[in-house]
C-alpha angles and dihedrals in degrees: 000000000000130000138237116230107211097193124196111311095013120127118199119197112210114209112222092251090062090060091046091054093047102041129049102159112087091212089059090052090054091051093048094049096043110115089236092046128103096270128069114232118201126209117229106254134185092259090052091051091047092051090044090054090051091049092047091051092048097041111037091181087073118086116217096259089051091048089053090052091048093046091050092051093047095047092046090053095240114186093203133029106200113200143134092224113097092195089083089070089078089074101081100200092048111101096222121189117181118217088232090060094062114109 
């Protein structure tokens, strides 16, 4: 499996399925999602829900949870959206990178 180099200033959004593929031990999940852990976890806010509703209306292939993921990545200014779900490619401003595309 390849790797993603999130150089200085880069923000990579990890879709939930990426964590599921990478982590099997529940204690590791807890460490990753801990506020003091290595990953940033964002709360769902009103602006995220508003943007998600706009995305859902414009891209009916997206389900609401996926629209929330996409909206969060867009509003956080992510430079890469790492996923294994090709449906995210329908959101043009979203910088989608599929796990299968990694070298």
